[in-house]
C-alpha positions in Angstrom: 9.7 14.7 25.8 8.4 15.6 22.4 9.9 13.8 19.4 12.5 15.6 17.4 11.1 17.8 14.6 13.5 17.6 11.6 14.3 20.8 9.7 14.0 20.2 5.9 15.5 22.1 3.0 14.4 21.5 -0.6 16.9 22.1 -3.4 14.8 22.6 -6.6 11.3 23.9 -6.2 9.7 23.0 -9.5 6.7 20.6 -9.8 8.4 17.7 -8.0 10.0 19.8 -5.3 6.6 21.4 -4.6 4.9 18.0 -4.5 7.6 16.7 -2.1 7.0 19.7 0.2 3.3 18.8 0.4 4.2 15.4 1.9 7.0 16.8 4.1 4.8 19.3 5.7 2.0 16.8 6.3 4.4 14.6 8.3 4.3 15.4 12.1 8.0 15.0 12.4 9.1 17.2 9.5 8.9 20.8 8.6 10.2 22.7 5.6 12.3 25.7 6.6 14.1 26.7 3.4 14.1 26.3 -0.4 16.3 27.1 -3.3 15.5 27.4 -7.0 17.0 29.3 -9.9 13.6 31.0 -10.4 14.2 33.0 -7.2 16.0 36.2 -8.3 17.3 36.8 -4.7 16.9 35.6 -1.2 13.7 36.2 0.7 11.0 34.8 2.9 7.6 33.4 2.0 4.4 34.4 3.8 4.6 31.2 5.8 8.1 32.0 7.1 10.0 29.6 4.8 13.2 31.1 3.5 14.2 30.9 -0.2 17.4 31.3 -2.1 18.6 31.3 -5.7 21.5 28.8 -5.1 21.9 25.6 -3.2 25.0 26.9 -1.4 22.9 29.5 0.3 20.4 26.9 1.2 23.0 24.7 2.8 24.1 27.6 5.0 20.8 27.2 6.9 20.2 25.1 10.0 19.0 21.9 8.4 18.6 18.2 9.3 17.5 16.9 5.9 17.9 17.8 2.3 15.5 16.9 -0.5 17.2 17.2 -4.0 14.8 17.8 -6.9 17.3 19.3 -9.4 18.4 18.5 -13.0 20.6 15.4 -13.5 23.8 17.5 -13.9 23.4 18.9 -10.4 21.9 15.9 -8.6 25.1 14.2 -7.5 26.9 17.4 -6.7 24.2 18.7 -4.4 23.7 15.2 -2.8 27.4 15.1 -2.0 27.3 18.6 -0.6 24.4 17.7 1.6 26.1 14.6 3.0 29.3 16.6 3.6 27.2 19.0 5.7 26.0 16.1 7.8 22.5 16.0 6.3 20.2 13.1 5.6 19.5 13.3 1.9 16.5 12.3 -0.3 17.3 12.7 -4.0 15.1 12.2 -7.0 15.9 9.7 -9.7 18.1 9.5 -11.6 21.1 9.9 -9.3 23.1 11.7 -11.9 24.0 11.7 -15.5 26.1 8.5 -15.5 27.3 5.6 -13.3 30.3 7.6 -12.2 28.0 10.1 -10.5 26.4 7.6 -8.2 29.8 6.1 -7.5 31.0 9.5 -6.3 28.0 9.8 -4.1 28.6 6.4 -2.5 32.1 7.5 -1.7 30.8 10.5 0.1 28.2 8.4 1.8 30.9 6.0 3.1 32.9 9.0 4.3 29.9 10.3 6.3 28.5 7.3 8.1 25.3 7.4 10.0 23.4 9.5 7.4 20.4 8.2 5.5 20.5 8.5 1.7 17.4 7.6 -0.3 16.5 7.9 -4.0 13.1 8.7 -5.3 12.1 5.5 -7.2 8.5 6.5 -6.6 6.9 3.7 -8.6 7.9 1.1 -6.0 5.3 2.7 -3.7 2.3 2.5 -5.9 -0.3 0.2 -4.5 -0.6 -1.9 -7.7 3.1 -2.5 -7.7 3.2 -3.4 -4.0 0.3 -5.9 -4.4 2.0 -7.5 -7.4 5.3 -7.8 -5.5 3.4 -9.5 -2.6 1.7 -11.9 -5.0 5.1 -12.9 -6.5 6.7 -13.3 -3.1 3.9 -15.5 -1.9 4.4 -18.0 -4.6 0.7 -18.2 -5.1 1.0 -17.9 -8.9 4.3 -19.8 -9.2 7.6 -18.4 -10.3 8.2 -15.6 -12.8 8.7 -17.1 -16.3 9.3 -13.8 -18.2 8.2 -10.2 -18.2 7.8 -7.2 -20.5 7.2 -3.5 -20.0 6.4 -0.4 -22.0 6.8 3.1 -20.7 5.8 5.6 -23.3 5.5 9.4 -23.5 4.1 11.8 -26.0 6.1 14.3 -28.0 5.5 17.1 -25.4 7.6 15.9 -22.5 10.5 15.7 -22.1 11.8 16.4 -25.6 10.5 19.8 -26.4 13.8 21.3 -25.5 15.6 22.4 -22.4 18.2 20.6 -20.4 16.5 17.2 -20.8 17.3 17.3 -24.5 21.0 18.0 -24.0 23.3 15.1 -23.3 25.9 17.2 -21.4 23.2 18.1 -18.9 20.9 15.1 -18.9 23.3 12.2 -19.5 20.6 10.3 -21.4 17.1 10.7 -22.8 13.8 8.9 -22.3 15.4 5.7 -20.9 17.3 7.6 -18.2 14.5 10.1 -17.6 11.5 7.9 -17.4 12.3 4.3 -18.4 14.6 4.1 -15.4 11.4 3.5 -13.4 10.6 0.4 -15.5 14.2 -0.8 -15.2 14.1 -0.4 -11.4 10.8 -2.4 -11.2 12.2 -5.2 -13.4 15.2 -5.4 -11.1 12.8 -5.4 -8.1 10.9 -8.4 -9.5 13.8 -10.4 -10.9 17.0 -9.2 -9.4 20.0 -8.4 -11.5 20.3 -9.1 -15.2 23.4 -10.7 -16.6 22.9 -10.3 -20.3 21.6 -7.3 -22.2 20.9 -6.7 -25.9 19.5 -3.5 -27.1 18.6 -1.0 -29.9 18.8 2.7 -28.9 18.1 5.6 -31.3 17.4 9.3 -31.5 16.2 9.1 -35.1 12.9 10.9 -34.7 13.5 13.9 -32.4 17.2 14.1 -33.5 18.4 15.4 -30.2 21.7 14.0 -28.8 19.8 11.9 -26.3 17.7 8.9 -27.2 14.0 9.0 -28.0 13.6 5.2 -28.1 15.3 2.3 -26.3 14.4 -1.4 -26.8 16.1 -4.0 -24.6 16.1 -7.7 -23.9 17.6 -8.7 -20.6 18.3 -12.1 -19.1 18.8 -12.9 -15.5 20.8 -15.7 -13.8 17.7 -18.0 -14.0 17.3 -17.5 -17.7 14.2 -15.3 -17.4 14.0 -12.7 -20.1 12.6 -9.2 -19.6 11.6 -7.1 -22.6 11.6 -3.3 -22.3 10.5 -0.5 -24.5 11.1 3.1 -23.3 9.8 5.6 -25.8 9.1 9.2 -26.5 7.2 8.5 -29.7 4.2 6.7 -28.2 1.9 9.8 -28.8 -0.2 8.6 -25.9 1.3 8.2 -22.4 1.4 4.6 -21.5 2.6 2.5 -18.6 2.2 -1.3 -18.7 4.0 -4.3 -17.3 3.2 -7.9 -17.9 4.6 -10.8 -15.8 4.0 -14.3 -16.9 4.2 -16.8 -14.0 4.0 -20.5 -13.7 0.4 -20.5 -12.6 -0.9 -17.3 -14.0 0.0 -13.7 -14.9 0.0 -10.2 -13.5 -0.5 -7.2 -15.6 0.1 -3.6 -14.3 -1.8 -1.3 -16.6 -1.7 2.5 -16.1 -0.3 4.4 -13.2 -1.7 7.3 -11.2 0.4 10.5 -11.8 0.1 14.2 -11.3 -0.8 14.7 -15.0 -3.4 11.9 -14.9 -2.3 11.0 -18.5 -1.4 7.4 -17.9 -5.0 6.4 -17.3 -6.5 4.3 -14.4 -4.0 2.3 -12.3 -5.1 -1.3 -12.5 -3.7 -4.7 -11.5 -5.0 -7.6 -13.4 -4.5 -11.0 -11.8 -5.0 -14.0 -14.1 -5.0 -17.6 -12.8 -4.0 -20.5 -15.0 -6.7 -23.0 -16.0 -6.7 -26.0 -18.3 -8.6 -24.1 -20.9 -6.8 -24.4 -24.3 -7.6 -20.8 -25.3 -6.1 -19.3 -22.1 -7.1 -18.2 -18.6 -10.7 -16.9 -18.1 -10.2 -16.6 -14.3 -9.1 -13.1 -13.7 -9.5 -10.4 -11.2 -9.2 -6.7 -11.9 -8.3 -4.3 -9.1 -8.5 -0.5 -9.8 -6.7 1.9 -7.6 -8.2 5.4 -7.3 -5.9 7.1 -4.9 -2.1 7.6 -5.2 -0.4 7.5 -1.8 3.0 6.7 -3.2 4.5 10.2 -2.7 3.3 10.2 0.9 4.5 6.7 1.7 7.9 7.2 0.2 8.6 10.4 2.1 7.2 9.1 5.4 9.2 5.9 5.1 12.4 8.0 4.7 11.4 10.0 7.8 10.8 6.9 9.8 14.2 5.4 8.7 15.9 8.6 9.9 14.0 8.8 13.2 14.7 5.1 13.9 18.4 5.4 12.9 18.0 2.4 10.6 19.5 1.9 7.1 17.4 2.8 4.1 16.0 -0.5 2.8 14.3 0.6 -0.4 15.7 3.0 -2.9 19.1 3.2 -1.2 22.4 4.0 -2.9 23.0 0.3 -3.8 19.6 0.3 -5.6 20.5 3.5 -7.4 23.9 2.1 -8.5 22.5 -1.2 -9.8 19.7 0.5 -11.7 22.0 3.0 -13.2 24.4 0.2 -14.2 21.5 -1.6 -15.9 20.5 1.6 -17.8 24.0 2.0 -19.0 24.3 -1.7 -20.0 21.3 -1.0 -22.3 23.1 2.0 -23.8 26.4 0.1 -24.1 24.8 -3.0 -25.6 24.0 -1.1 -28.8 27.4 -0.8 -30.5 26.4 2.1 -32.7 25.0 4.1 -29.8 28.1 3.2 -27.7 30.5 4.4 -30.3 28.5 7.5 -31.3 28.4 8.7 -27.7 31.6 7.1 -26.4 29.7 5.2 -23.6 32.0 3.4 -21.2 31.3 -0.2 -20.1 29.3 0.2 -16.8 30.9 -2.9 -15.5 34.4 -1.4 -15.9 
């Protein structure tokens, strides 16, 4: 008997939704059958037979097994919950909503509908440079993590040129929640949870009601400190992460993306020597192909087919990462008071 072919619907058919569809349709066990997006003026059918609709409610009336959610932050939790309540396996892009309360509501719906897979698109986990770095840390070859720092910077063009991303009521947050959340997620992946957070958050350059810069110092239970800068005033897109370990260092520099604006994706592996001026033994690995989107979608499909829990990017990961983002917001007293940000720890 042939394996089940899962019918997939995509809510939100912008750049990310279209990119997800490429990977969905390449998987032998998945097929896209319906889409929705506000750019569709009315219901219709594409030349390949895929139905399209202007609203997600019309989409959810179709015969589906899975739902991919690629919608703005203010709709993400609402549509994810609607999908779960329809008995669908759901893959939702990051962030899971505008605030911690959004993912908490999703988790309640998840608990009320057991047996369904729910995964969040923390895509950077699936980049080859990140996977190799995680393997090296886990092996103990370079000793334990001592501390780490990361910069995720964007130019002025995206996402603060206007639109819903610049409106707090719709986005929930700015550059930290929109893009820096990837760095927060990776830091959690390498270190675990952070117990202490200090921060400076500001919107003093773009003057929107969401932040254009966030600086954070975070300490975990072992006393390791992570330093984070998430910025929309870098003028040149940048992704970099440096991990200092007992016997060397790892540096993630650049990351492959659709825009190609973050430069080459490289992992630099440095091994400690007795040289007083630092390590001269280093290896540079350059990654020329980005399979992260494929691997993330295919892993989700395999989890669903096997009936196993989502292990990476599940709702617990989404909750913990959102809580850390909001700890950063909350730790800046001026930002907290100006925007009435509640303590994410209750």
